[in-house]
N, C-alpha and C positions, 0 to 999 in steps of 0.2 A: 863703644862697640864691643871691646873685649869683655867689659864687665857684664854686658847683656848676654853674651854667649856663655859666660861662666855661670850666670844665674840659671840659664836654660839647662845647662848640663846638670846642675845640682837638682833641679826639678825632675829631670828624667831619671836620675839615680834614685831619688826618693820614691818616685812612682814605682820603679822596678822593685825596690826593697819592700814597699807596702804590698805590692802584688805578690811577691814571693812569700811574705808572711801569711798571706791569705791562702795561697795555693798549697803550701807544704802540709799544713794540718789536714786539709781535705784529702790529699793523697794517702796520708797515714790512716785516716778513718776508713777509707775504702779498702785498704790492704788488710786491716783488722777484720773487716766484715766478711772478707773472702774466706776466712777460716774460723769456724765456730763449731761448738758441740751442740748437737740437737739430741735430746734425750726422749726416748719413747718408753712409757706413755706419759711422762711428765709434760713434755711440750706438745706432743701430738699423740692421739690415741692409737693410731695405726702406723706401721712402718711405711706404708705407701704415702700417707700424708706427709710424713717426715721427708721422704724422697722428693715429693712434689714441691716442697718448700726449701729444699737444700740448694746451695750454690757450690760451684767448683771449690774444692779444698775443704768442704765441711766433713765432719765425722758424725755419723748417726749412731748413737749408743743405745742399745736395746736391753731393757731389763728382762729378767727371767719371766717366763709365762708362755701361754699358748696364744699365738696370733693366727686367727683363721682368716687368711687373705691370700690373694695371688698378687705378687709384686712384679711390677714392670719398671725397669730402670731405663728410661728413655734416652734417646741420642743426645739430648741437650743437658744430660746430668753426668757429664764426665768428671773424673777426678774426685770421687767421693768414697768414703769408707763407711761400711755398714758392719758394726761390730757388736756381737752379742756378749752377754755376761759369760766370762770364761769358766767360772766354777760351776755354773748351773745354766747350761746353754738354753736359750729360748727356742721354742718350736714354731716354725712357720708351717701351717697346715693348709694345703690347697683345697681341701674339701672335695677331692676328686673332680676338680674343675680346672682344666687346661694346665699350662705350666705353673709350677709353684713360684719360681723365680725366673724371670726373663731379662737377660742383660744385653742391651744393644748400645750402651754407652761405653766409652773407652776408659781405661785406667781406673777400674773399680776393684776395691778390696772387700770381700765378703768373708767374714770369719765368725766362728763360735756359734753355729746354729744347728738345730735339727731341722731337716727339710723333708716333708713327707706328703703323701696323698695327692699326687698329680692326677690329672684326668686321663682317660683312656687315650692311648697313642700320644701322650704328652710326657713332660720331663720334670724331674725335680728341679734341675737348673738347665736352662737353655742359654747358650752363649753364641752371639754373632758380633764379636767385637775384638779389640786387641788390648793388651796390657791388663789382663784380668788375673786376680789372685783369689783362689778359693782355699781357705785354710781352716783346719780343725772343725769341719762340718760332718755331721752324720746325715747321710742321704739314703733314705730307705722307704720302702713301700710306695714307690712310684712305678709308672710304666717303664720309664728309663730313668737312670740316675742322673747322668750329665750328658747333654747333647751339645757338641760343638760342630758348627758347619760353616762353610763358605771361606773363600780365600782371604776375606777381610779378617778372619780370625787367626791371630798369631800372638806370640809372646804371652802365653797363658800358662799359669802354674797352679797345679792342684796338689796340695800337700797336707799330710797329717789328718786325712779324712777317713771315715768308714762309709763305704758305699755297699750296702748290704740289702739283700732281699727285695730287689727290684724285679719287675715281671719280665723284662727283656734284657737290655744291655745295662751293665753297670756304667760304662763310659762308651759312647759312640762318637767317633771323630770322622768327618767325611768332607769331601768336596774341596780338596786342595788347601786344607789347613796346614800350618807349619809352625815350628818352634813352640811345641807344647811339651811341658814336663809334668809327669805324674810321679810323685815321690812320697815314700813313707806312708802309703795308704793301704787300707784293707779293702779288697774288692772280693766279696764273697756272697754265695747263695743267690746269685743272679742267674738268668738264663745263659747269658754270655758275660764274661768279665770285661775285657777291653777290646774294642775293635777299631782299627784305623783303616779307613778306606781312602785310597787316592790322596794320601797325605804324606808329608815329609818332615824329617827332623823331629819326630815324636820320640821323646826319651821316657822310657818306663823303667824306673830305677828304685830299688830297695822297697818293693811293695810285697804284700802278702796277697796272692791271687789264688784263692782256695775255694773248693767245693762249689764251683759254678756248674750248672747242669750240663752245658755243652762245651764251651771253649773258654780257656783261661785268657789267652791273648791271640787275636787274629790280625794279620796284616794282609790287606786285600787290595787288589787293583794295580794296574801297571804303573800308575803314578806314585805308588807307595814305595819309596826308596830312601836309603840313608836314615833309617829309623834304628833305635837302640833299645834292646831289651836286656837289662843288665842288673845283676845282683838281686833278683827277685826269688821268693819262694812261690813256685807254681805247683800246687799240690791238690790232688784228688779232684781234678776236673775230668770230663769225658775226654777231651783233647787238650793237652797242655798248651801247645803253640800251633797255630794253623796258618799256613801261607797259601793264599789263593790268588792265582794270576798276578803275583806280586812283582814289583820292580826289583832291581838288584841292590846289593850292598846294604841289606838290612843285617844288623849285627845282633847275635844272641850270645851273650857271654856271662860267665860267672853266676849262673842261676842254679838253684836247687829245683830240679824237675822230677817230682816224686809222686808215685801212686796215681798217675793218670792212665786211663785206658790206652790212649795213644799219646805218648809224650810229645811227638812232633809230626805233623802231617804236611806234605807238599802237594798241592794241586796246581799243575801248570806253573810251577815256580822253580827257579834255579838260581844259582850263584848268590846264595845267602852265606853269611860268615858266621860259623859256629865255633866257639872256643871256650875252654875252661869251665864247662858246665858239669854238674853232677847229675847223673841220670839213674833213677831207680824205678823200674816199671811196676805196674800193678799186675799185668799179665801179658803174655805174648805167645804166639803160636809155636809149638814145640818144633815143627819142621824147620822153621827159620833158625832156631837155635842149633839144630843139628847141622844144617848147611853151613852156618857160620863157623862152627867148631871144625868142620871138615876142611873148609876152604880158607878160613881166617881172612875173609874179606867182607865188606859191606854187602848185605843182602836185603835191599828194599823189597817190599812186597805190597800187593794190592789189597786194600780193604774195601768192604762193601758197606757204605753208609754208616758212619759213626754219628750219633747225635742228630740224625736228620740231615746230615750233610752228604753230598754226593761222593761216590767212590774216589779214592785218592791213593797215592803212594804213601806208605807209612814207614818211617825209619825207626826200627826198634832202638832202644837206648844203648844196647850193648855194642852197636856197630860204630859208635862215635869214638874217634881217637882223642877227642877232647875231654874224655871222662876224667874228672878231678875229684878229690875228696869233697865230701859235703861241706858247704860253707856255713860257718856259724855266724848268725846275725848278732850284731851288738844292739 
């Protein structure tokens, strides 16, 4: 009886060992398949084909060249990287047909591309997702450069990009987005530079926001609060910074705000925090300067329609007690 039980135990152990040796290699193979490099145009002729055939964890490496296509990163394509040649960035040309790149999958890295030629009322990059990184991209000649919307959009980083010569916004953020960082990026020669509408925890840090036709940075809507505008060069825009019906506790600190027609405008906005900025105006009304010198107090005054925007209170740069020496950028 004991011998029979012993033999059965040995058989069970052997079966388990055999099963284990069969299962473990299978798990290893699947794990390796989850991460692979796909090269365009070696493996697929277009970037969209490569995306369609990618699995989570894959990297799509794109050689230099012009790719005339509109890319859609679908919801089931999470956790992939799309990386262009760093030394000679490939071009994604939308041919004036809808969004050039549309991202609705999470945890996507897009880096080292030129992105151009969106359709009318469309975007170079449209984002409705979370965990997105846009790095070292030139985004130009679109209707809008980057459009981020919806409360599902958060934990997004835009860094080391050039967002230049787009017909309307360089970057538009709206509809309760949060936790978005724009860093070390040039936003220039757009109609408006950066606008955040009804969004929170937007960090605009160490950028060059220059020569936009209307506004450098706009914070709009009562739900726009606890945003940060820090250590930027905001130069030669019509209005440097514009607050319109904004929520409280937005911080403007450590910026060079230079040669804007109106350095900062408040329209139905109050209780913002300004500190340590350097202000240098392009021009201001002489009567305000005279009153300030006589009274030595802040003299806000009303302006009529700057850059197509409605009348608002304009605070001239010299009234701010936070005026600091010009910051040198490294």
